[in-house]
N, C-alpha and C positions, 0 to 999 in steps of 0.2 A: 483708454482711461488715463487721465493725467496722473502724475505722481502725487499731486495734492489730493485728488480724489481717493487714490489708493491708500494714502496715509490715513485719511479720515475713516476709510472703510475698515482699516486694520483694528480700530477701537471696537467695532462691532464684531469682528472675527475673533477677537481675543477671547470672548466668552463663548464662542460657538464651537469651540473644540473640546468641550467638556467631556467627562466620562460617558461612555456608552450607557444608555438607559437599560438595555436588555442584558441579561446575564449571558456569558459566553456559552455556546453549545458544548455539551460534554464537559462541564465544569469539573471541579475537584482534581484538576491537574496537579501534579507535583511541580515544585519550582527549585531550580538551582540558579543562584545569582552569584556570579564571580565579579568582585570589584577590585580592580587594580588601583594603585596609588601613584598620582602624578604621571600618568600615562597619556601622552599626546595622541591625538586622533591618528597621526601618520606612523605610529610605532607598531604596526602589525603588518604581516604580509598582505593581507586582504585589503588594507588601506593604503598600500603603496610603499612600505618600507622595502628597499631592495636587498637588505642583508638579513634581517631577523627571520628566524624559522618558527612559524606558528601554524603548523598544519592542522592542528585540532581546532583552533579558533577560526581559521580560514574555512574549515569544513562547517562550522556553525553558520558562517555567513553564507555558504553555498546552499545550505539546507534551510536557512531562515531568511531574515530580512536584515540588511545593514542600513543604518540610518547615517547618510553622509553628512548631514548637518545637525549633529547632536552637540548640544552645548550645556555648560554649567552656568548658573546664574550668580554664583559666588565662587571666584577662582581660588579657593583654598580649602584645605582638608575639612576642618571642623564644621564651618557652616554649611558646606555643600553636602557632606555626609549626613547632616541633620536634615537637609532638604530632601535627600533621597528617602529617608525614613518617613518624614512627615508630609511630603508632597507640597511643601510650602517654601516661599521665598524667605531669605534670611530675616528681613525686616518684619516678617509675620511670625516666624518661630522664635526669633530673638536670640538664638544661641550663636554667639560670635566671640571673637578674640578678646574684646574688651568688656565683655559682659560677665559678671560673676555668677550669673544664674544658670540653672539646669532645667531640663524639661519638667514641666509639672505632671502630675498624674493624669490630668485631663489630656494634655498634649500627647503624653506617651501612649495613652489608650487608643489614640487615633492614628498611630503609625501603622504602616502596612503589616509588619510582622504580628502585631497584636490583633489587628483585624482578622488576619488569618488564623490566629490561635483561637479566637472567639468562634470562628467558623469550624473548629475541630481539627485544624492543622497541627502537626508536630513541628516545632520550630527549633532550628539550630542556628547559632551565631558563632563563627569562628574567626579569629584573627583580631585585627586592629579595631579597638573601639576608640573613636574620636568624637563621640557625642556625649557631652555631660548630661546626665539624666537618663542615659540608657540603663535599664533595669536588667542586669544579667540573670537575676532570679526569676524573671518572667519568661525565660526561654527554657524549653525542655532539655536542651543540650547547649552548654556554653563552654566554649574552648577558646577564650580570648583574654585580652588584658583588661586592666581597670580603666585606663585612659591614656592615650598618647601613643608614642611610637613603640614598635616591637624591635627594630634593629634586625640585622641579618642573622644574628645568633641570639635568640631571645630568652633562652633558658635562665641565664644568671639573673636577669631583672624580673622575670615572670615565672616563678616556680610551677605554675599551672602546666607548663609545657614540658616538665621534667620527665614525664612518662614516655615521651616520644623517643624512638630509637635514633632519629635524625637529630642533628644539631642546627640545621639551617632552616630558616623561617618557612620557605615555601613547602619543603618536604614535611616539616612538622604539621603544618595545616592540612597537607594532603593526608597524613596519617589520621588526623582528627576527623576529616571528612569521610575517609573510608570506614572508620569505626562507627560513625553516626549511621551510615547507610546499612552497615552490617556489623553488629557489635563484635569487637575484638576483645575477648575476655582478658587476655594479657595486657593489652593497652589500658583497659579500665583498672585492672588490678594494680598496675604500676603507678596509677595516679593517686593511690592511698585510700585511707578509710573514709575520706569525704567524697570520693568520686561519685557515689550514688546520688549526691545532691546536684552535681552539674553535668555529669555524663550519663544521663538516663537512657535506657534502651529505647529504641524506636519501635513502636507497634507497627507491624507490617500491614495492618488493615486500615491505616489512616493516611491521608495525604500529608506531604511534608514540604517544608521550606528549609533549604540548605543555603545559608547566606555566608559566603566566604569573603572576608575583607583582608586583602593583602596590604603589606606596608612596603611594597616594591612596585615599580622601580624608583620610588621615592628615595632621596638621598640618604634618609635615615637608615635605609636598607642597603642600597648600593654603595654608599660611601663607607659603610662599615664592613664590607666584604674583605677578607684577609687571605683568601686563596690558601686555606689550610690544607695540609696533606690529606685530612679526613673528609674534605668537601668533595662533592661529586665533581667529576672532571669537567662538567659543564661550567662550573663556577671557577675553575682553575685555568683552563686553556681555550675554551671555545671563543671563536671570533677574533682571537688575537692575531691569527694569520691573515686576516683581511682588514685589520684596524686602519691601515693607511689608505684603504679604498673606500672607507665609510664616508659618504658625502656629507658635507656641512649643509645645514638647513638653508633654504632660500632666505635671503635677508640677514644672514649672519654677519656680524661686525666684530672683529677681534678688538681687544682693548687697545692694541697698538694703532689700529686704524680708525678709532672713534674720534671724530673731529668735534662734535658737539652733541649734548644730550638732546634726545627727541622731546622729552618733557622738560620744561624750563626748570633749572636747578632750584629756584625759590619755591617751586611746587613739589618737586620730588628730587632729592639729592642724587639718586641713582646708586648710592652706596648700599651694598647688600652683604648679607652674612657670608662667611667663608664657604659655606656649603655650595654656593653657586659660583665659586671661583673658577671651576672648570671651563666656564664659558669664555674665560679671558684669552685663551690661545687655542688654535685648532687642534694641536696635539692633546691637550688636556680634555677638550671636548670629545675627541675620538675615544680616549680612554673611558670617559663616562658612558659614551655610546656603547662601547663593548659591554660594560657592566649592565646597561639597560637591556641589550640584546640577550645577555646570559639570563637575567632574571625573568624577562618576558618569555623567553623559551621555557624556563622553569615553570612559570604559570601555565603555559600551554600544555606542558606534560601532565600537570594536575588536572587540567580540563579533560585531557584524553583518558586519564585513569578513571575519573569520575564517570565519564560516559561509558567506558568499558564496564565498570561496575554496574551501572544502571541497566545496561544491556543484559549482563549476566543475571541480574535480578529480575529481568523481565518487565521493567517499568519505564524503559527509555521511550516507548511510544506514547506515554502519557505524562512526560516530564518536560515542562518549559525550561529552556536554558536562556539566561540573560548574561551578557558580558558588557561591562563598561568600566569607567574610571571616575574617580572623584573630582579630578580637575586635570587640565593640561599643564604645560610648563614651557617657559621660554628657554631656548638653548642658544642665547646670544643674539637673537633677532633684535635689531635696533640697539645692540650693545647691552641688552638687559638679560638677566637670568631670573630664575624663580617664577612664581606665579603672581596672583593678586592683580597685576595689571590686566587690563581688559582687551589686550590684543589677541588675535585669532589663536595663536599656539597655546594661550593660557586657558581659553574658555571652550575650545573645541575638543571633544573627547570621543572615543569609540563607543558605539552602542550597537549591539547585535542581539536580536531576539529570535530564537528558534523555537517555534511552536510545532510539534510533530503533527498536530491536527490540521495544519494548513494544507489545502490542496496543492498538488505538485506545481501547477502553473504559477502559484503565488510564492513559491520558494526561490531563493537566489536573487531577489530584487534588491536594488539600491535606491532608497527613496530620498528625495531632496527636501522634504518638509523640515521646518525648524522644530526640532524636538529637544526637550530639556530634562534635566535631572528630576525635576518635579513631576514629570510624567511617568517615571518608572514605577513608583508605588501604585498609582491608579491602574496602570497597565497590568501589573501582576495580579492585583485584586480582580480586575475585570476578566482577565483570562481564566481565573479560578472560579468565576461565578460568585464572588464575594462582594457585597455592596461596598462602594467607595465612600468613606467618611466625608461628610459635607465640608469638613475643615480643609480638606486637600484642595490646593489651587491648580494643580497639574491636570493634565488631560490624558485619558486612556489612549494608547496608540492602537487599540484593537481595530478600530475602523480602517486605519492605514494598513495594518497587517493583512486585513481581509480584503483590501481593495475596494472598500465601500466609499461612496462619495460623501465627503464631509467638509464642512467649512473649517479651515485651519488657521492658526495664527500666522500673521505676516511679519510680526516683530516680537521682541521680548525685552524685558528689563534685565540688565546685568549690573553687578555692583561689587565693591570691595569696601568693607567697613573696618578693615584692619588698620590700627593706628600705631603699631610699633614697627620696628625696622625702617622708620622714617617714611612709611607709606602715608599718602593723603587719602581721605575718603574719595572714592571714585564711583561715579554712576554712569550708565550708558544705555543706549537703545541699539540693538542689533536687528536690522531688518533684512529682507531678502536680498537687497542690493546695496544698502547703505548702513553705515554705523556712526552713531554720535557718542562722544565720550566727554564728560565734564569732571574736572578735578576741583576739590575744595581746599582752601588754605590749610596747610599742616597745623595741627593743634594737639594739645594733650588730650587724653581720653577724658570725657566728662564724667562727673560723679553720677549722673543719671543717664543711663545708656539710651533712653528714649531720645535724647538730644541728637544722637547719630541716626536712630531709626527714622526720625521725622525730618532730618536735614533735607532741605530742597523743596519742602511743601509750602513754604511761606514766602516765595519769591526771593530767596537769598541769591546772591550773585556768585557764581563759581570763579575760581582763580584762573582757570585755563580750560579751553574747549578744543575738541578735535572732531572733524567730520571727514569720513572716508567713503569713497566709492569702492566698496569691496569687490564689485564685479570687474571693474576696469583696473583696480589697484589692490589685488588680494593680499599683497605684502604690507599694505597700510603705510606706504612711504610718504604720500603727499596729503598733508592736512589742508582741507578745503575750507575750513571754518572762516578764514579771513578773506575769502574771495567773494567779491560782490555778486558774482553770478549765482552764488549759492545762498544768498541772504535769506530768501524766502524758505528754502529747504531747511536751513539751519534753524529759523524761528519755528517752523512746524515741528521739527524734531525735539527742540527744547520743550515745547508744549506737550509733545507725546511723552517725553521723559517724565514730566511732572504727573501726567495722568496715570502712567504705569506705576510710578512711585506710590501714588495715592491708592490705586487699586491693590498693589501688593501689600502695603502696610495695613490697610483697614483702619481700625480704631486708633487714632494717634495716642490715646492715653493707655493703650494696652501694654502690659508688661507681664505676660503670663508665666514666665519662668519662676522657679522657687529657688531656695538656697541649697547648696550642697549638703548642708546638715540636715535639712528636711528630707532630701533624697535618701541619705544614708539611713535615716530613721525608719524608712520603709522596708529595709532589708529584713527578711524573715530570720529568726533566730539561728536556723541551721546554716545560713549564709555568713554569719559572722566569722566563722573559722575559714570560710572559703575565700572571702575577699582578699586577705593578705596574700593569697597564692597568685592573685591576678597582677600584682605589682605594687609599687610604692603608694602609700596612702596620700602622700603629698601631691599626687597627680590628680586627685579627685577634684572635680568642679571645673567648669570652664575657666574659673580662676579670676582672680583679681587682675588689675592692670599689671601687676608684677609679673604675671605669666608672659606678658609681652615685652619684657625689658630687653631691648636690643643688645645691651651689654652682655647679657647672658647668652646671646646667640640662638634664642629659641627659634625653631624653624616652623613654617606653616605646615 
């Protein structure tokens, strides 16, 4: 088959990987979903990190399935966390950095937690909320913030966590998870007289969803670590004895060695917020890698404690465990830091699914298929025997988990619609062997967000293009877009990008989100006194374009 034929066939296969029609055998499984923040694919022991200790997550991979080509389609927190919930691309759910809207009631009703709740599941959400329009009052157990970052020491900004005995984020959320699984009366009592509204006891006779959303190893968590005397030794001394032996990532370029910007300066200046300054020198990067290792090991300990509790409660053999991250991050590759850019370290994330019902021969596999954040929600619902809402664009991974023959996607659309911190709009197609990226001229945020959502559908000409052979050039060093030998491939991938944009967007006139005020009006009366405990009111709403003011240093 020629590459032209394969590219054309990809369009047919894109819709052939849809959710499984049949309900999973032995449905009503419980679900634990652990979501890390800004964790690259390669920052686990089981994915190749030579330093970090993650025995519990590695065990999940040995007993489940590790997806080696797991990607996000929007490489920043807010839009991709919303994609995880809705199973939709950003340009379909419309929740992004330059949009002031929040999820509408109809959109929220079709998220995977709400589909599970309608099916009788007890639902718990813990940790970082970065989805405007998430309704805390619709969870049976809510132990998270209102919107935005938690930081490493979240209690001062989010009084909801004041009942925890620990002061560090990971351990606080671990206490919350333990109390959801098995009510800790003291933990609930310390939460105050409103605790019964948001820390409801879990009925033991119903299946449950435990969704734990971390804010580490994101810089908002790791960069705020203080090595306090009261912190666990893990966060004070671990990995510091091997810091000088932590390898720099392939493709790393220190600031002193950067000769020219990979992306033309008139398209993207390359200037980034101070949170990513650690990439500038090898020593600073290694210090950040120490903090990443410490917090990732902290997450791993929580995974181990949850598994131990499930085993003690006798429900481990019917609990599906999912581990992933909301996006990756650049650690100085090409001289850049942060995310949003569509290079591999930004868009590739870990994804492990452990279903104890899988036969032994199907466990411990590492699959090569291209899987996405949008697939997680449909997969969880399918494994629980719950119908997948028609609005979800992702595909259930259950056929892959079970080793069933299935037509699967050969490429996917990825994008960045963030317009602050001097980022341009970026769109791309990542295939099995090739990647195409196009950049649009930098611009102010439009008054009508649909201008961004529909950009590229009317034949507009981008400011810059890249084409990479990711098989032969996995570090994406050589841009082939200007080479005559690749002219036909470039034209085909341009056309494919437009087709995927149109498919992801759907109705160009659609703007389903509502205002933050409308969202707040939905809160039940008993939640009026609870919401202030979750954090500052000023953080509510995906926010106006002011939320993205680079002068304020807002991080993704």
